[in-house]
Structures are given as structure tokens and as C-alpha cells.
C-alpha positions as CSV (number, residue, x, y, z in Angstrom):
1,M,16.9,-14.9,-29.0
2,D,14.8,-12.4,-27.1
3,T,11.3,-13.6,-27.5
4,P,10.4,-17.0,-29.1
5,F,7.3,-17.3,-31.1
6,H,4.6,-19.9,-30.8
7,L,2.8,-21.4,-33.8
8,A,0.3,-24.2,-34.0
9,F,-0.3,-26.1,-37.2
10,P,-2.4,-29.1,-38.5
11,V,-1.0,-32.5,-39.4
12,D,-2.3,-35.8,-40.6
13,N,-0.1,-38.2,-38.7
14,L,1.9,-37.5,-35.5
15,E,4.6,-40.1,-36.1
16,D,5.3,-39.0,-39.7
17,T,5.5,-35.4,-38.3
18,R,7.8,-36.4,-35.5
19,K,10.2,-38.2,-37.9
20,F,10.3,-35.2,-40.2
21,Y,10.8,-32.5,-37.6
22,V,13.2,-34.5,-35.4
23,D,15.1,-36.5,-38.0
24,V,15.2,-34.1,-40.9
25,L,15.0,-30.7,-39.3
26,G,16.8,-31.6,-36.1
27,C,14.1,-30.4,-33.7
28,S,13.8,-31.6,-30.1
29,T,10.4,-32.4,-28.7
30,G,8.7,-31.0,-25.6
31,R,5.3,-32.0,-24.2
32,E,3.0,-34.1,-26.2
33,S,-0.2,-36.1,-26.1
34,E,-2.1,-38.4,-28.4
35,S,-3.2,-35.4,-30.5
36,W,-0.3,-32.9,-30.4
37,I,3.5,-32.5,-30.1
38,D,5.6,-29.5,-29.1
39,F,8.7,-29.0,-31.2
40,N,11.7,-26.8,-30.5
41,L,12.3,-25.2,-34.0
42,Y,15.5,-23.1,-33.4
43,G,14.3,-22.0,-30.0
44,H,10.7,-21.4,-31.1
45,Q,7.7,-23.5,-30.0
46,V,5.8,-25.0,-32.9
47,V,3.0,-27.4,-32.1
48,A,1.7,-30.0,-34.4
49,H,-2.0,-30.8,-33.8
50,V,-3.8,-33.8,-35.5
51,A,-6.4,-32.1,-37.7
52,P,-6.3,-33.9,-41.1
53,E,-9.3,-31.9,-42.3
54,E,-7.2,-28.7,-42.1
55,T,-4.2,-30.0,-44.0
56,G,-3.5,-29.8,-47.8
57,L,-5.1,-26.4,-48.3
58,E,-2.8,-24.9,-50.9
59,T,-2.8,-21.4,-52.4
60,F,0.2,-20.0,-54.2
61,S,1.4,-16.5,-55.2
62,G,4.0,-15.4,-57.8
63,V,7.3,-14.1,-56.5
64,D,10.4,-13.9,-58.7
65,D,8.6,-16.1,-61.3
66,K,8.2,-18.8,-58.7
67,S,5.0,-20.2,-57.1
68,V,5.3,-19.4,-53.4
69,P,3.0,-21.1,-51.0
70,V,0.9,-18.3,-49.4
71,K,0.6,-20.3,-46.1
72,H,4.1,-21.1,-44.8
73,F,6.3,-20.6,-41.8
74,G,9.9,-20.9,-41.0
75,V,13.0,-19.3,-39.5
76,V,15.4,-16.6,-40.6
77,L,18.8,-18.1,-39.9
78,P,22.3,-16.7,-39.9
79,W,23.9,-16.9,-43.4
80,N,26.3,-19.8,-42.7
81,Q,23.7,-21.8,-40.8
82,W,21.2,-21.4,-43.7
83,H,23.8,-22.8,-46.1
84,E,24.6,-25.7,-43.7
85,L,20.9,-26.5,-43.5
86,A,20.5,-26.3,-47.3
87,D,23.4,-28.7,-47.8
88,R,22.1,-31.1,-45.2
89,L,18.6,-31.1,-46.7
90,R,19.9,-31.7,-50.2
91,K,21.3,-35.0,-48.8
92,T,17.9,-36.1,-47.6
93,D,14.7,-37.0,-49.4
94,V,13.2,-33.5,-48.8
95,N,11.0,-32.6,-51.8
96,F,11.9,-28.9,-52.3
97,H,9.0,-26.8,-53.7
98,I,11.5,-24.1,-54.3
99,E,15.2,-25.2,-54.4
100,P,17.6,-23.3,-52.2
101,Y,18.7,-20.1,-54.1
102,I,19.9,-16.6,-53.6
103,R,17.6,-13.7,-54.3
104,F,19.0,-10.2,-55.2
105,E,22.6,-11.7,-55.4
106,G,25.2,-9.0,-55.0
107,E,22.5,-6.3,-54.3
108,V,21.2,-4.7,-51.2
109,G,18.7,-7.1,-49.6
110,E,20.6,-10.2,-50.8
111,Q,18.9,-13.2,-49.2
112,A,18.9,-17.0,-49.4
113,T,15.6,-18.9,-49.4
114,M,14.1,-22.3,-49.8
115,F,10.6,-23.8,-49.5
116,F,9.6,-27.4,-48.8
117,P,6.5,-29.2,-47.4
118,D,6.4,-31.4,-44.3
119,P,4.6,-34.7,-44.6
120,S,1.2,-33.1,-44.0
121,G,1.7,-30.5,-46.8
122,N,2.6,-27.6,-44.4
123,Y,5.1,-25.4,-46.3
124,L,8.3,-24.2,-44.5
125,E,10.5,-21.4,-45.7
126,F,14.0,-21.0,-44.3
127,K,15.7,-17.8,-45.3
128,S,18.8,-15.7,-44.4
129,F,19.9,-12.2,-45.2
130,K,23.5,-11.6,-46.2
131,D,23.2,-8.4,-44.2
132,P,20.8,-9.1,-41.3
133,S,20.0,-5.4,-40.9
134,Q,18.0,-5.7,-44.1
135,L,15.3,-8.0,-42.6
136,F,12.8,-5.1,-42.2
137,A,14.3,-2.6,-44.7
138,K,11.7,-0.7,-46.7
139,D,14.0,0.7,-49.3
140,L,16.4,-1.8,-50.8
141,K,18.1,0.8,-53.1
142,Q,21.7,1.8,-52.4
């Protein structure tokens, strides 16, 4: 990874957040205080800040006949690693908003995606491209 990103997001409860990001997603923690925790999300720094008044704000957009949360974040994983994560999450009590599935199967731009909320209602999307060079492709026609 060349340059990790940093993202701060609001949560209701730090201990519920810690359990989810550490026990379910496998993140390690960094610095923390009574009001925030740094998580290592696949090499990226995401920081949960206690701000209950900022959580639960949901807006959705239609994509592939699915209701996609407009506010979401996540990581683009290698193909095999995405499938391993999806299999592991299916064995937990993660409440998928959009179950793991493959978009554009067999076509240019084939990608895997899944959406689920954390305990504070922040939506995460993990995705993968069969051909990683398609991540920023403008024309997906062969």
C-alpha cells in the first residue's frame, strides 16, 4: 500500500464499536481516549469518535435494483481476500444490508460487493474487482 487514507466517523458506543471492528472485522487498535479509538482497517487509519447525535442518518440510492447507503466507506480487497472475508462474515451475526454478490459477472468490470452496518449504523462496503485494473475504468465495454 502506497498511501493509507484516514477517515473519522461517528459512533454511539466505543465498546460496541471496538468489539465489532476488532472481533468481527479483525482490525487492530492504535491510540485511543475516552471519546475515540484508532483502528487499523487493512492498513488504513479509521477513527471512531463518540458523537451519537451524528449517527443513524440514512439516505439510500438505487444501484442494480438495490438500496445502496449513500454514506458508506470500506476497502477494495484482492479477489480471494474478499471471498474469505465474505465467508467469515456469513458465519457471524453481521446483518448484511446487501448480501455478498457479484456484479457484472463474466463481463468487463466484474466485481464483488457487500454492504453491512456497524453497531452505530455506519455502513461499510467491501468490494473487489476480478481485474483490478478496472477500478477506475471509464469504459467497461470490451
